[in-house]
Every structure is written in structure tokens, then in C-alpha cells.
C-alpha positions as CSV (number, residue, x, y, z in Angstrom):
1,A,13.7,-5.5,50.6
2,E,15.9,-2.5,51.4
3,K,18.1,-2.6,48.3
4,I,15.1,-1.8,46.2
5,Q,14.5,1.4,48.0
6,E,18.0,2.6,47.1
7,Q,17.6,1.4,43.5
8,A,14.3,3.2,43.3
9,E,15.8,6.5,44.4
10,Q,18.4,6.2,41.6
11,L,15.7,5.3,39.1
12,W,13.6,8.4,40.0
13,S,16.8,10.5,39.8
14,S,17.4,9.3,36.3
15,Y,13.7,9.6,35.4
16,S,13.7,13.3,36.2
């Protein structure tokens, strides 16, 4: 599960 880490970073970036 590495793709999730990258997707999570993008999600937090959009959450800001």
C-alpha cells in the first residue's frame, strides 16, 4: 500500500 500514501498527501493538500 504505497499508492495510498501519495494519494493521502494530495488529499491533505486539498483539505488545507
